N, C-alpha and C positions, 0 to 999 in steps of 0.2 A: 504494500500500500504506500503510495507516494503522498506525502503531506507537503502541500505548497504553502509557503508563507510569504507575506510581503517582505521586501528587503528591509524596511524599517523595523519590522518585528524581529527578523533574524539578527539585525544589528543590536537591537535592544536586549535580546536574550543573551547574546554573546558578551555584551558590555557588562551585564549583570553577573554573568558567569566569571569573567576575568576579574571583576571587582571582588567577587566572593573568594576566588583563589588567592588574591593578594591580601585578604582580610581587611579590606577598606570599607568604611561606611560611605554612603553617598556624600556625607559632609567632607570626609577626607579627600575623596576623589574630586569634589568640587573645588576644594582648596588647592589641590595640586594642579588643576587645570584652569584655575582662575575663572571659574564659572559659578553658577548657583546650584544649590541642591535641587531646586525646581527644574532646572535645565537637565541635570543628570537623570532625575526621575522621568521627565518627559522623553528623554532618549531611550531609557530602559523600557518604557511602555510602548515605544514605537511611534510616538506622536510627532517626533521631529527627526531630522537627519542632521548630522554635524557638518559644518563647513570643513574644508580641507585643513585649515589651521587648527580647528578644534579636534579633528580626527588625529592629527599629528600629536597634539598634547595628550589626548587620551591614550594613544598608542605608547608614548613614552612613559606616562604615569603607570600604565599597567604592564609595561614590558612585553608587548605583543606587536607583531607586524600589523600594519593597518588592514591588510586584506583579510586577516583572521576574524575580524568583526563581521565579515560578510559571508563566511562559510557556514552553511546550514548543517551543523553537525549535532544537533539536538542536545546541546549542553544543558538546556533548560531542565531536562529530566534528571540531571545530577545535582540540582539545587534543592534546598529545603523550600517549603512553601513561602516562607518569609526570610529574606536575607537581612538579618539584623546583627551587626557586628558589635553592638554595645554590650 
């Protein structure tokens, strides 16, 4: 069965996954990328796509290659229901 997702949702799921792997809160990632918590949340929900500049900042902060955010590898299944690092 092939599951198709919009690219924004794939990006958001992967962003959340890589943030979880680094043990970063949304607040920490927002601080590292000079953005807001709301922006990070909206990205993770698939409501926005980042500019190339923001993509580069996210990539550096999470230590992943930019293309890895767009690979649909179902990382969302490896996450707890709520990713809360506090």
